[in-house]
PDB file of N, CA, C and O in Angstrom:
ATOM      1  N   UNK A   1       0.708  -1.340   0.038  1.00  0.00           N
ATOM      2  CA  UNK A   1       0.033   0.060   0.201  1.00  0.00           C
ATOM      3  C   UNK A   1       1.033   1.258   0.073  1.00  0.00           C
ATOM      4  O   UNK A   1       1.215   2.000   1.038  1.00  0.00           O
ATOM      5  N   UNK A   2       1.705   1.453  -1.160  1.00  0.00           N
ATOM      6  CA  UNK A   2       2.404   2.635  -1.014  1.00  0.00           C
ATOM      7  C   UNK A   2       1.617   3.954  -1.398  1.00  0.00           C
ATOM      8  O   UNK A   2       2.057   5.083  -1.176  1.00  0.00           O
ATOM      9  N   UNK A   3       0.563   3.716  -1.921  1.00  0.00           N
ATOM     10  CA  UNK A   3      -0.225   5.167  -2.240  1.00  0.00           C
ATOM     11  C   UNK A   3      -0.835   5.686  -0.926  1.00  0.00           C
ATOM     12  O   UNK A   3      -0.709   6.894  -0.727  1.00  0.00           O
ATOM     13  N   UNK A   4      -1.447   4.990  -0.045  1.00  0.00           N
ATOM     14  CA  UNK A   4      -2.205   5.255   0.928  1.00  0.00           C
ATOM     15  C   UNK A   4      -3.124   6.347   0.871  1.00  0.00           C
ATOM     16  O   UNK A   4      -3.021   7.351   1.577  1.00  0.00           O
ATOM     17  N   UNK A   5      -3.999   6.153   0.049  1.00  0.00           N
ATOM     18  CA  UNK A   5      -4.956   7.245  -0.330  1.00  0.00           C
ATOM     19  C   UNK A   5      -5.906   7.340   0.901  1.00  0.00           C
ATOM     20  O   UNK A   5      -6.584   8.359   1.034  1.00  0.00           O
ATOM     21  N   UNK A   6      -5.984   6.389   1.753  1.00  0.00           N
ATOM     22  CA  UNK A   6      -6.778   6.585   3.022  1.00  0.00           C
ATOM     23  C   UNK A   6      -6.454   7.673   3.845  1.00  0.00           C
ATOM     24  O   UNK A   6      -7.239   8.084   4.700  1.00  0.00           O
ATOM     25  N   UNK A   7      -5.371   8.158   3.648  1.00  0.00           N
ATOM     26  CA  UNK A   7      -4.797   9.250   4.573  1.00  0.00           C
ATOM     27  C   UNK A   7      -5.164  10.971   4.079  1.00  0.00           C
ATOM     28  O   UNK A   7      -4.837  11.980   4.704  1.00  0.00           O
ATOM     29  N   UNK A   8      -5.868  10.909   2.888  1.00  0.00           N
ATOM     30  CA  UNK A   8      -6.303  12.072   2.194  1.00  0.00           C
ATOM     31  C   UNK A   8      -7.480  12.198   1.745  1.00  0.00           C
ATOM     32  O   UNK A   8      -7.857  11.167   1.187  1.00  0.00           O
ATOM     33  N   UNK A   9      -8.216  13.010   1.749  1.00  0.00           N
ATOM     34  CA  UNK A   9      -9.431  13.264   1.203  1.00  0.00           C
ATOM     35  C   UNK A   9     -10.020  14.660   0.970  1.00  0.00           C
ATOM     36  O   UNK A   9      -9.969  15.469   1.897  1.00  0.00           O
ATOM     37  N   UNK A  10     -10.518  14.967  -0.081  1.00  0.00           N
ATOM     38  CA  UNK A  10     -10.680  16.401  -0.435  1.00  0.00           C
ATOM     39  C   UNK A  10     -12.082  16.422  -1.157  1.00  0.00           C
ATOM     40  O   UNK A  10     -12.353  15.746  -2.150  1.00  0.00           O
ATOM     41  N   UNK A  11     -13.026  17.388  -0.448  1.00  0.00           N
ATOM     42  CA  UNK A  11     -14.286  17.742  -1.058  1.00  0.00           C
ATOM     43  C   UNK A  11     -14.285  19.172  -1.603  1.00  0.00           C
ATOM     44  O   UNK A  11     -14.613  20.123  -0.894  1.00  0.00           O
ATOM     45  N   UNK A  12     -13.931  19.291  -2.806  1.00  0.00           N
ATOM     46  CA  UNK A  12     -14.106  20.544  -3.575  1.00  0.00           C
ATOM     47  C   UNK A  12     -15.501  21.106  -3.598  1.00  0.00           C
ATOM     48  O   UNK A  12     -15.716  22.288  -3.330  1.00  0.00           O
ATOM     49  N   UNK A  13     -16.531  20.175  -3.947  1.00  0.00           N
ATOM     50  CA  UNK A  13     -17.916  20.689  -3.897  1.00  0.00           C
ATOM     51  C   UNK A  13     -18.471  21.125  -2.615  1.00  0.00           C
ATOM     52  O   UNK A  13     -19.641  21.508  -2.631  1.00  0.00           O
ATOM     53  N   UNK A  14     -17.780  21.132  -1.419  1.00  0.00           N
ATOM     54  CA  UNK A  14     -18.301  21.556  -0.129  1.00  0.00           C
ATOM     55  C   UNK A  14     -18.518  22.970  -0.341  1.00  0.00           C
ATOM     56  O   UNK A  14     -17.698  23.557  -1.047  1.00  0.00           O
ATOM     57  N   UNK A  15     -19.489  23.615   0.155  1.00  0.00           N
ATOM     58  CA  UNK A  15     -19.808  24.967   0.076  1.00  0.00           C
ATOM     59  C   UNK A  15     -18.758  25.815   0.938  1.00  0.00           C
ATOM     60  O   UNK A  15     -18.707  27.041   0.835  1.00  0.00           O
ATOM     61  N   UNK A  16     -18.050  25.199   1.663  1.00  0.00           N
ATOM     62  CA  UNK A  16     -17.067  25.903   2.705  1.00  0.00           C
ATOM     63  C   UNK A  16     -15.743  25.586   2.195  1.00  0.00           C
ATOM     64  O   UNK A  16     -14.796  26.077   2.809  1.00  0.00           O
ATOM     65  N   UNK A  17     -15.499  24.839   1.162  1.00  0.00           N
ATOM     66  CA  UNK A  17     -13.984  24.470   0.652  1.00  0.00           C
ATOM     67  C   UNK A  17     -13.299  25.636   0.182  1.00  0.00           C
ATOM     68  O   UNK A  17     -13.801  26.337  -0.697  1.00  0.00           O
ATOM     69  N   UNK A  18     -12.213  25.890   0.690  1.00  0.00           N
ATOM     70  CA  UNK A  18     -11.373  25.619   1.641  1.00  0.00           C
ATOM     71  C   UNK A  18     -11.881  26.159   2.884  1.00  0.00           C
ATOM     72  O   UNK A  18     -12.188  27.347   2.780  1.00  0.00           O
ATOM     73  N   UNK A  19     -12.044  25.706   3.904  1.00  0.00           N
ATOM     74  CA  UNK A  19     -12.500  26.299   5.214  1.00  0.00           C
ATOM     75  C   UNK A  19     -11.791  26.815   6.121  1.00  0.00           C
ATOM     76  O   UNK A  19     -12.316  27.267   7.138  1.00  0.00           O
ATOM     77  N   UNK A  20     -10.304  26.844   5.894  1.00  0.00           N
ATOM     78  CA  UNK A  20      -9.355  27.478   6.810  1.00  0.00           C
ATOM     79  C   UNK A  20      -8.314  27.955   5.948  1.00  0.00           C
ATOM     80  O   UNK A  20      -7.922  27.274   5.000  1.00  0.00           O
ATOM     81  N   UNK A  21      -7.869  29.015   6.202  1.00  0.00           N
ATOM     82  CA  UNK A  21      -6.778  29.673   5.335  1.00  0.00           C
ATOM     83  C   UNK A  21      -5.390  29.161   5.991  1.00  0.00           C
ATOM     84  O   UNK A  21      -5.318  28.791   7.163  1.00  0.00           O
ATOM     85  N   UNK A  22      -4.403  29.183   5.182  1.00  0.00           N
ATOM     86  CA  UNK A  22      -2.967  28.649   5.600  1.00  0.00           C
ATOM     87  C   UNK A  22      -2.678  27.432   5.057  1.00  0.00           C
ATOM     88  O   UNK A  22      -1.610  26.948   5.434  1.00  0.00           O
ATOM     89  N   UNK A  23      -3.371  26.751   4.222  1.00  0.00           N
ATOM     90  CA  UNK A  23      -3.003  25.606   3.469  1.00  0.00           C
ATOM     91  C   UNK A  23      -3.480  25.576   2.055  1.00  0.00           C
ATOM     92  O   UNK A  23      -4.615  25.897   1.703  1.00  0.00           O
ATOM     93  N   UNK A  24      -2.570  25.183   1.313  1.00  0.00           N
ATOM     94  CA  UNK A  24      -2.500  25.382  -0.235  1.00  0.00           C
ATOM     95  C   UNK A  24      -3.698  24.336  -0.678  1.00  0.00           C
ATOM     96  O   UNK A  24      -3.777  23.162  -0.316  1.00  0.00           O
ATOM     97  N   UNK A  25      -4.567  25.003  -1.504  1.00  0.00           N
ATOM     98  CA  UNK A  25      -5.627  23.994  -1.952  1.00  0.00           C
ATOM     99  C   UNK A  25      -5.648  22.869  -2.368  1.00  0.00           C
ATOM    100  O   UNK A  25      -6.596  22.098  -2.220  1.00  0.00           O
ATOM    101  N   UNK A  26      -4.384  22.567  -3.068  1.00  0.00           N
ATOM    102  CA  UNK A  26      -4.197  21.174  -3.621  1.00  0.00           C
ATOM    103  C   UNK A  26      -3.630  20.282  -2.212  1.00  0.00           C
ATOM    104  O   UNK A  26      -3.627  19.056  -2.321  1.00  0.00           O
ATOM    105  N   UNK A  27      -3.311  20.697  -1.330  1.00  0.00           N
ATOM    106  CA  UNK A  27      -3.000  19.923  -0.079  1.00  0.00           C
ATOM    107  C   UNK A  27      -3.939  20.004   0.852  1.00  0.00           C
ATOM    108  O   UNK A  27      -3.632  19.440   1.902  1.00  0.00           O
ATOM    109  N   UNK A  28      -4.972  20.509   0.826  1.00  0.00           N
ATOM    110  CA  UNK A  28      -5.945  20.925   1.832  1.00  0.00           C
ATOM    111  C   UNK A  28      -6.836  19.279   2.055  1.00  0.00           C
ATOM    112  O   UNK A  28      -7.508  18.781   1.152  1.00  0.00           O
ATOM    113  N   UNK A  29      -6.680  18.740   3.214  1.00  0.00           N
ATOM    114  CA  UNK A  29      -7.061  17.578   3.615  1.00  0.00           C
ATOM    115  C   UNK A  29      -8.599  17.754   4.321  1.00  0.00           C
ATOM    116  O   UNK A  29      -8.667  18.256   5.443  1.00  0.00           O
ATOM    117  N   UNK A  30      -9.481  17.440   3.812  1.00  0.00           N
ATOM    118  CA  UNK A  30     -10.925  17.312   4.538  1.00  0.00           C
ATOM    119  C   UNK A  30     -11.204  16.072   5.230  1.00  0.00           C
ATOM    120  O   UNK A  30     -12.309  15.818   5.708  1.00  0.00           O
ATOM    121  N   UNK A  31     -10.199  15.297   5.284  1.00  0.00           N
ATOM    122  CA  UNK A  31     -10.563  13.857   6.202  1.00  0.00           C
ATOM    123  C   UNK A  31     -10.970  14.293   7.557  1.00  0.00           C
ATOM    124  O   UNK A  31     -11.999  13.804   8.024  1.00  0.00           O
ATOM    125  N   UNK A  32     -10.241  15.217   8.297  1.00  0.00           N
ATOM    126  CA  UNK A  32     -10.702  15.549   9.624  1.00  0.00           C
ATOM    127  C   UNK A  32     -11.434  16.721   9.681  1.00  0.00           C
ATOM    128  O   UNK A  32     -11.205  17.642  10.465  1.00  0.00           O
ATOM    129  N   UNK A  33     -12.497  16.682   8.682  1.00  0.00           N
ATOM    130  CA  UNK A  33     -13.383  17.855   8.800  1.00  0.00           C
ATOM    131  C   UNK A  33     -13.855  18.488  10.256  1.00  0.00           C
ATOM    132  O   UNK A  33     -13.808  19.697  10.479  1.00  0.00           O
ATOM    133  N   UNK A  34     -14.271  17.604  11.121  1.00  0.00           N
ATOM    134  CA  UNK A  34     -14.364  17.968  12.474  1.00  0.00           C
ATOM    135  C   UNK A  34     -13.035  17.473  13.091  1.00  0.00           C
ATOM    136  O   UNK A  34     -12.633  16.354  12.774  1.00  0.00           O
ATOM    137  N   UNK A  35     -12.442  18.118  13.817  1.00  0.00           N
ATOM    138  CA  UNK A  35     -10.937  17.628  14.320  1.00  0.00           C
ATOM    139  C   UNK A  35     -11.222  16.749  15.380  1.00  0.00           C
ATOM    140  O   UNK A  35     -11.907  17.247  16.274  1.00  0.00           O
ATOM    141  N   UNK A  36     -10.865  15.519  15.531  1.00  0.00           N
ATOM    142  CA  UNK A  36     -10.875  14.682  16.553  1.00  0.00           C
ATOM    143  C   UNK A  36     -10.068  15.209  17.921  1.00  0.00           C
ATOM    144  O   UNK A  36     -10.273  14.679  19.013  1.00  0.00           O
ATOM    145  N   UNK A  37      -9.324  16.083  17.777  1.00  0.00           N
ATOM    146  CA  UNK A  37      -8.522  16.756  18.930  1.00  0.00           C
ATOM    147  C   UNK A  37      -9.336  17.723  19.519  1.00  0.00           C
ATOM    148  O   UNK A  37      -8.911  18.239  20.553  1.00  0.00           O
ATOM    149  N   UNK A  38     -10.430  18.081  19.073  1.00  0.00           N
ATOM    150  CA  UNK A  38     -11.234  19.169  19.657  1.00  0.00           C
ATOM    151  C   UNK A  38     -11.491  18.877  21.167  1.00  0.00           C
ATOM    152  O   UNK A  38     -11.508  19.725  22.059  1.00  0.00           O
ATOM    153  N   UNK A  39     -11.709  17.379  21.321  1.00  0.00           N
ATOM    154  CA  UNK A  39     -12.107  17.031  22.762  1.00  0.00           C
ATOM    155  C   UNK A  39     -11.033  17.047  23.763  1.00  0.00           C
ATOM    156  O   UNK A  39     -11.290  16.780  24.937  1.00  0.00           O
ATOM    157  N   UNK A  40      -9.818  17.350  23.365  1.00  0.00           N
ATOM    158  CA  UNK A  40      -8.829  17.465  24.276  1.00  0.00           C
ATOM    159  C   UNK A  40      -8.749  18.730  24.919  1.00  0.00           C
ATOM    160  O   UNK A  40      -7.856  18.908  25.747  1.00  0.00           O
ATOM    161  N   UNK A  41      -9.725  19.819  24.596  1.00  0.00           N
ATOM    162  CA  UNK A  41      -9.504  20.990  25.055  1.00  0.00           C
ATOM    163  C   UNK A  41      -8.282  21.710  24.879  1.00  0.00           C
ATOM    164  O   UNK A  41      -7.805  21.715  23.744  1.00  0.00           O
ATOM    165  N   UNK A  42      -7.668  22.339  25.824  1.00  0.00           N
ATOM    166  CA  UNK A  42      -6.515  23.324  25.890  1.00  0.00           C
ATOM    167  C   UNK A  42      -5.512  22.303  25.236  1.00  0.00           C
ATOM    168  O   UNK A  42      -4.714  22.811  24.449  1.00  0.00           O
ATOM    169  N   UNK A  43      -5.433  21.078  25.414  1.00  0.00           N
ATOM    170  CA  UNK A  43      -4.426  20.187  25.221  1.00  0.00           C
ATOM    171  C   UNK A  43      -4.234  19.771  23.807  1.00  0.00           C
ATOM    172  O   UNK A  43      -3.221  19.138  23.507  1.00  0.00           O
ATOM    173  N   UNK A  44      -5.157  20.087  22.885  1.00  0.00           N
ATOM    174  CA  UNK A  44      -5.300  19.581  21.547  1.00  0.00           C
ATOM    175  C   UNK A  44      -3.871  19.971  20.852  1.00  0.00           C
ATOM    176  O   UNK A  44      -3.449  19.060  20.139  1.00  0.00           O
ATOM    177  N   UNK A  45      -3.079  21.073  20.904  1.00  0.00           N
ATOM    178  CA  UNK A  45      -1.894  21.362  20.158  1.00  0.00           C
ATOM    179  C   UNK A  45      -2.300  22.180  18.962  1.00  0.00           C
ATOM    180  O   UNK A  45      -1.511  22.577  18.105  1.00  0.00           O
ATOM    181  N   UNK A  46      -3.648  22.407  18.977  1.00  0.00           N
ATOM    182  CA  UNK A  46      -3.688  23.450  17.755  1.00  0.00           C
ATOM    183  C   UNK A  46      -3.931  24.803  17.829  1.00  0.00           C
ATOM    184  O   UNK A  46      -3.877  25.239  18.979  1.00  0.00           O
ATOM    185  N   UNK A  47      -4.184  25.621  16.954  1.00  0.00           N
ATOM    186  CA  UNK A  47      -4.207  27.248  17.128  1.00  0.00           C
ATOM    187  C   UNK A  47      -5.658  27.615  17.381  1.00  0.00           C
ATOM    188  O   UNK A  47      -6.366  28.128  16.514  1.00  0.00           O
ATOM    189  N   UNK A  48      -6.079  27.320  18.647  1.00  0.00           N
ATOM    190  CA  UNK A  48      -7.478  27.678  18.903  1.00  0.00           C
ATOM    191  C   UNK A  48      -7.520  28.908  19.810  1.00  0.00           C
ATOM    192  O   UNK A  48      -6.500  29.312  20.369  1.00  0.00           O
ATOM    193  N   UNK A  49      -8.676  29.484  19.947  1.00  0.00           N
ATOM    194  CA  UNK A  49      -8.943  30.408  20.841  1.00  0.00           C
ATOM    195  C   UNK A  49     -10.305  30.399  21.478  1.00  0.00           C
ATOM    196  O   UNK A  49     -11.326  30.110  20.854  1.00  0.00           O
ATOM    197  N   UNK A  50     -10.270  30.754  22.844  1.00  0.00           N
ATOM    198  CA  UNK A  50     -11.657  30.656  23.490  1.00  0.00           C
ATOM    199  C   UNK A  50     -12.401  32.167  23.194  1.00  0.00           C
ATOM    200  O   UNK A  50     -11.870  33.278  23.182  1.00  0.00           O
ATOM    201  N   UNK A  51     -13.638  31.842  22.991  1.00  0.00           N
ATOM    202  CA  UNK A  51     -14.423  32.950  22.687  1.00  0.00           C
ATOM    203  C   UNK A  51     -14.678  33.891  24.154  1.00  0.00           C
ATOM    204  O   UNK A  51     -14.341  33.498  25.271  1.00  0.00           O
ATOM    205  N   UNK A  52     -15.204  34.926  23.925  1.00  0.00           N
ATOM    206  CA  UNK A  52     -15.724  35.603  25.182  1.00  0.00           C
ATOM    207  C   UNK A  52     -16.762  34.798  26.097  1.00  0.00           C
ATOM    208  O   UNK A  52     -16.855  35.083  27.291  1.00  0.00           O
ATOM    209  N   UNK A  53     -17.599  33.711  25.478  1.00  0.00           N
ATOM    210  CA  UNK A  53     -18.646  32.938  25.985  1.00  0.00           C
ATOM    211  C   UNK A  53     -18.019  31.690  26.493  1.00  0.00           C
ATOM    212  O   UNK A  53     -18.627  30.801  27.089  1.00  0.00           O
ATOM    213  N   UNK A  54     -16.664  31.700  26.189  1.00  0.00           N
ATOM    214  CA  UNK A  54     -16.320  30.172  26.823  1.00  0.00           C
ATOM    215  C   UNK A  54     -16.040  29.166  25.806  1.00  0.00           C
ATOM    216  O   UNK A  54     -15.380  28.177  26.122  1.00  0.00           O
ATOM    217  N   UNK A  55     -16.517  29.330  24.496  1.00  0.00           N
ATOM    218  CA  UNK A  55     -16.407  28.158  23.731  1.00  0.00           C
ATOM    219  C   UNK A  55     -15.189  28.285  22.857  1.00  0.00           C
ATOM    220  O   UNK A  55     -14.644  29.307  22.438  1.00  0.00           O
ATOM    221  N   UNK A  56     -14.878  26.986  22.671  1.00  0.00           N
ATOM    222  CA  UNK A  56     -13.519  26.885  21.892  1.00  0.00           C
ATOM    223  C   UNK A  56     -13.742  27.128  20.336  1.00  0.00           C
ATOM    224  O   UNK A  56     -14.665  26.615  19.704  1.00  0.00           O
ATOM    225  N   UNK A  57     -12.772  27.983  19.795  1.00  0.00           N
ATOM    226  CA  UNK A  57     -13.067  28.262  18.535  1.00  0.00           C
ATOM    227  C   UNK A  57     -11.838  27.700  17.627  1.00  0.00           C
ATOM    228  O   UNK A  57     -10.776  28.034  18.152  1.00  0.00           O
ATOM    229  N   UNK A  58     -11.678  27.087  16.647  1.00  0.00           N
ATOM    230  CA  UNK A  58     -10.815  26.400  15.820  1.00  0.00           C
ATOM    231  C   UNK A  58     -10.930  27.208  14.276  1.00  0.00           C
ATOM    232  O   UNK A  58     -10.385  26.718  13.288  1.00  0.00           O
ATOM    233  N   UNK A  59     -11.539  28.219  14.223  1.00  0.00           N
ATOM    234  CA  UNK A  59     -11.742  28.780  13.046  1.00  0.00           C
ATOM    235  C   UNK A  59     -10.272  29.215  12.282  1.00  0.00           C
ATOM    236  O   UNK A  59     -10.151  29.231  11.057  1.00  0.00           O
ATOM    237  N   UNK A  60      -9.321  29.519  13.117  1.00  0.00           N
ATOM    238  CA  UNK A  60      -7.981  29.747  12.394  1.00  0.00           C
ATOM    239  C   UNK A  60      -7.072  28.823  12.329  1.00  0.00           C
ATOM    240  O   UNK A  60      -5.914  29.108  12.021  1.00  0.00           O
ATOM    241  N   UNK A  61      -7.494  27.471  12.634  1.00  0.00           N
ATOM    242  CA  UNK A  61      -6.416  26.667  12.989  1.00  0.00           C
ATOM    243  C   UNK A  61      -6.380  25.629  11.795  1.00  0.00           C
ATOM    244  O   UNK A  61      -7.412  24.985  11.606  1.00  0.00           O
ATOM    245  N   UNK A  62      -5.488  25.445  11.119  1.00  0.00           N
ATOM    246  CA  UNK A  62      -5.293  24.636   9.843  1.00  0.00           C
ATOM    247  C   UNK A  62      -4.866  23.250  10.017  1.00  0.00           C
ATOM    248  O   UNK A  62      -4.859  22.393   9.133  1.00  0.00           O
ATOM    249  N   UNK A  63      -4.458  23.083  11.419  1.00  0.00           N
ATOM    250  CA  UNK A  63      -3.905  21.770  11.784  1.00  0.00           C
ATOM    251  C   UNK A  63      -4.310  20.399  11.330  1.00  0.00           C
ATOM    252  O   UNK A  63      -3.440  19.595  10.995  1.00  0.00           O
ATOM    253  N   UNK A  64      -5.577  20.091  11.301  1.00  0.00           N
ATOM    254  CA  UNK A  64      -6.274  18.839  10.681  1.00  0.00           C
ATOM    255  C   UNK A  64      -6.042  18.775   9.399  1.00  0.00           C
ATOM    256  O   UNK A  64      -5.815  17.730   8.790  1.00  0.00           O
ATOM    257  N   UNK A  65      -6.089  20.001   8.871  1.00  0.00           N
ATOM    258  CA  UNK A  65      -6.443  19.922   7.212  1.00  0.00           C
ATOM    259  C   UNK A  65      -4.996  19.995   6.564  1.00  0.00           C
ATOM    260  O   UNK A  65      -4.904  20.140   5.345  1.00  0.00           O
ATOM    261  N   UNK A  66      -3.911  19.902   7.330  1.00  0.00           N
ATOM    262  CA  UNK A  66      -2.850  19.888   6.595  1.00  0.00           C
ATOM    263  C   UNK A  66      -2.335  18.241   6.124  1.00  0.00           C
ATOM    264  O   UNK A  66      -2.100  17.440   7.028  1.00  0.00           O
ATOM    265  N   UNK A  67      -2.216  17.904   4.967  1.00  0.00           N
ATOM    266  CA  UNK A  67      -1.823  16.660   4.579  1.00  0.00           C
ATOM    267  C   UNK A  67      -0.846  15.987   5.522  1.00  0.00           C
ATOM    268  O   UNK A  67      -1.030  14.832   5.906  1.00  0.00           O
ATOM    269  N   UNK A  68       0.108  16.658   5.860  1.00  0.00           N
ATOM    270  CA  UNK A  68       1.383  16.019   6.662  1.00  0.00           C
ATOM    271  C   UNK A  68       0.856  15.616   8.161  1.00  0.00           C
ATOM    272  O   UNK A  68       1.495  14.734   8.735  1.00  0.00           O
ATOM    273  N   UNK A  69      -0.058  16.091   8.710  1.00  0.00           N
ATOM    274  CA  UNK A  69      -0.580  16.072  10.237  1.00  0.00           C
ATOM    275  C   UNK A  69      -1.486  14.763  10.357  1.00  0.00           C
ATOM    276  O   UNK A  69      -2.039  14.485  11.421  1.00  0.00           O
ATOM    277  N   UNK A  70      -1.609  13.995   9.243  1.00  0.00           N
ATOM    278  CA  UNK A  70      -2.343  12.710   9.375  1.00  0.00           C
ATOM    279  C   UNK A  70      -1.779  11.842  10.733  1.00  0.00           C
ATOM    280  O   UNK A  70      -2.464  11.656  11.739  1.00  0.00           O
ATOM    281  N   UNK A  71      -0.578  11.422  10.571  1.00  0.00           N
ATOM    282  CA  UNK A  71       0.086  10.564  11.666  1.00  0.00           C
ATOM    283  C   UNK A  71       0.151  11.250  13.214  1.00  0.00           C
ATOM    284  O   UNK A  71       0.118  10.567  14.237  1.00  0.00           O
ATOM    285  N   UNK A  72       0.246  12.692  13.195  1.00  0.00           N
ATOM    286  CA  UNK A  72       0.360  13.260  14.335  1.00  0.00           C
ATOM    287  C   UNK A  72      -1.156  13.229  15.002  1.00  0.00           C
ATOM    288  O   UNK A  72      -1.255  13.250  16.229  1.00  0.00           O
ATOM    289  N   UNK A  73      -2.155  13.186  14.289  1.00  0.00           N
ATOM    290  CA  UNK A  73      -3.499  13.180  14.898  1.00  0.00           C
ATOM    291  C   UNK A  73      -3.766  11.735  15.211  1.00  0.00           C
ATOM    292  O   UNK A  73      -4.444  11.518  16.215  1.00  0.00           O
ATOM    293  N   UNK A  74      -3.301  10.630  14.449  1.00  0.00           N
ATOM    294  CA  UNK A  74      -3.640   9.346  14.913  1.00  0.00           C
ATOM    295  C   UNK A  74      -2.671   9.006  16.223  1.00  0.00           C
ATOM    296  O   UNK A  74      -3.046   8.107  16.976  1.00  0.00           O
ATOM    297  N   UNK A  75      -1.580   9.624  16.471  1.00  0.00           N
ATOM    298  CA  UNK A  75      -0.770   9.387  17.826  1.00  0.00           C
ATOM    299  C   UNK A  75      -1.514   9.742  18.662  1.00  0.00           C
ATOM    300  O   UNK A  75      -1.487   9.120  19.724  1.00  0.00           O
ATOM    301  N   UNK A  76      -2.388  10.784  18.519  1.00  0.00           N
ATOM    302  CA  UNK A  76      -3.346  11.440  19.901  1.00  0.00           C
ATOM    303  C   UNK A  76      -4.552  10.456  20.223  1.00  0.00           C
ATOM    304  O   UNK A  76      -5.194  10.696  21.245  1.00  0.00           O
ATOM    305  N   UNK A  77      -4.899   9.415  19.470  1.00  0.00           N
ATOM    306  CA  UNK A  77      -6.003   8.636  19.797  1.00  0.00           C
ATOM    307  C   UNK A  77      -6.125   8.132  21.071  1.00  0.00           C
ATOM    308  O   UNK A  77      -7.196   8.336  21.642  1.00  0.00           O
ATOM    309  N   UNK A  78      -5.158   7.445  21.709  1.00  0.00           N
ATOM    310  CA  UNK A  78      -4.988   7.198  23.023  1.00  0.00           C
ATOM    311  C   UNK A  78      -5.557   8.043  24.075  1.00  0.00           C
ATOM    312  O   UNK A  78      -6.274   7.636  24.989  1.00  0.00           O
ATOM    313  N   UNK A  79      -5.191   9.227  23.882  1.00  0.00           N
ATOM    314  CA  UNK A  79      -5.754  10.343  24.635  1.00  0.00           C
ATOM    315  C   UNK A  79      -7.162  10.592  24.693  1.00  0.00           C
ATOM    316  O   UNK A  79      -7.841  10.861  25.683  1.00  0.00           O
ATOM    317  N   UNK A  80      -7.589  10.436  23.226  1.00  0.00           N
ATOM    318  CA  UNK A  80      -9.166  10.359  22.990  1.00  0.00           C
ATOM    319  C   UNK A  80      -9.780   8.973  23.384  1.00  0.00           C
ATOM    320  O   UNK A  80     -11.003   8.880  23.496  1.00  0.00           O
ATOM    321  N   UNK A  81      -9.063   8.023  23.572  1.00  0.00           N
ATOM    322  CA  UNK A  81      -9.588   6.930  24.008  1.00  0.00           C
ATOM    323  C   UNK A  81      -9.861   6.973  25.803  1.00  0.00           C
ATOM    324  O   UNK A  81     -10.708   6.265  26.348  1.00  0.00           O
ATOM    325  N   UNK A  82      -9.143   7.749  26.393  1.00  0.00           N
ATOM    326  CA  UNK A  82      -9.167   7.963  27.696  1.00  0.00           C
ATOM    327  C   UNK A  82     -10.593   8.737  28.094  1.00  0.00           C
ATOM    328  O   UNK A  82     -11.279   8.429  29.069  1.00  0.00           O
ATOM    329  N   UNK A  83     -10.857   9.644  27.288  1.00  0.00           N
ATOM    330  CA  UNK A  83     -11.853  10.409  27.516  1.00  0.00           C
ATOM    331  C   UNK A  83     -13.226   9.797  27.368  1.00  0.00           C
ATOM    332  O   UNK A  83     -14.238   9.918  28.059  1.00  0.00           O
ATOM    333  N   UNK A  84     -12.961   9.069  26.217  1.00  0.00           N
ATOM    334  CA  UNK A  84     -14.159   7.996  25.803  1.00  0.00           C
ATOM    335  C   UNK A  84     -14.575   7.051  26.676  1.00  0.00           C
ATOM    336  O   UNK A  84     -15.766   6.746  26.754  1.00  0.00           O
ATOM    337  N   UNK A  85     -13.555   6.444  27.484  1.00  0.00           N
ATOM    338  CA  UNK A  85     -13.787   5.151  28.198  1.00  0.00           C
ATOM    339  C   UNK A  85     -14.896   5.083  29.398  1.00  0.00           C
ATOM    340  O   UNK A  85     -15.024   5.926  30.286  1.00  0.00           O
ATOM    341  N   UNK A  86     -15.570   4.047  29.248  1.00  0.00           N
ATOM    342  CA  UNK A  86     -16.740   4.193  30.591  1.00  0.00           C
ATOM    343  C   UNK A  86     -15.942   3.882  31.949  1.00  0.00           C
ATOM    344  O   UNK A  86     -15.264   2.913  32.289  1.00  0.00           O
ATOM    345  N   UNK A  87     -16.269   5.020  32.560  1.00  0.00           N
ATOM    346  CA  UNK A  87     -15.618   4.917  34.047  1.00  0.00           C
ATOM    347  C   UNK A  87     -16.693   4.421  35.063  1.00  0.00           C
ATOM    348  O   UNK A  87     -17.886   4.596  34.814  1.00  0.00           O
ATOM    349  N   UNK A  88     -16.326   3.869  36.084  1.00  0.00           N
ATOM    350  CA  UNK A  88     -17.099   3.512  37.121  1.00  0.00           C
ATOM    351  C   UNK A  88     -17.345   4.679  37.878  1.00  0.00           C
ATOM    352  O   UNK A  88     -16.451   5.505  38.063  1.00  0.00           O
ATOM    353  N   UNK A  89     -18.623   4.830  38.385  1.00  0.00           N
ATOM    354  CA  UNK A  89     -18.819   5.992  39.362  1.00  0.00           C
ATOM    355  C   UNK A  89     -18.369   5.774  40.896  1.00  0.00           C
ATOM    356  O   UNK A  89     -18.493   4.699  41.484  1.00  0.00           O
ATOM    357  N   UNK A  90     -17.829   6.946  41.457  1.00  0.00           N
ATOM    358  CA  UNK A  90     -17.282   6.713  42.703  1.00  0.00           C
ATOM    359  C   UNK A  90     -18.578   6.395  43.685  1.00  0.00           C
ATOM    360  O   UNK A  90     -19.663   6.933  43.467  1.00  0.00           O
ATOM    361  N   UNK A  91     -18.383   5.521  44.729  1.00  0.00           N
ATOM    362  CA  UNK A  91     -19.501   5.496  45.744  1.00  0.00           C
ATOM    363  C   UNK A  91     -19.706   6.509  46.452  1.00  0.00           C
ATOM    364  O   UNK A  91     -20.613   6.507  47.284  1.00  0.00           O
TER     365      UNK A  91
END
């Protein structure tokens, strides 16, 4: 599997394409349209800001849309698994 097409997807028909500045159109990866790292809050590593109302805004963060960041995102999945794990309630 030298091509690894699963690592890159582009939807040029999307009405928002490209939705973030800072990534060349030919390299813009739509695979992580909704960034899986969002749930990590301040620890996501991207260029986010919090709005005045406290909402995390990734409007100016191109990190998940850069073709070369596929592996970096996958390496963070263990952290996401901890957030998603079912926990026993304390007595």
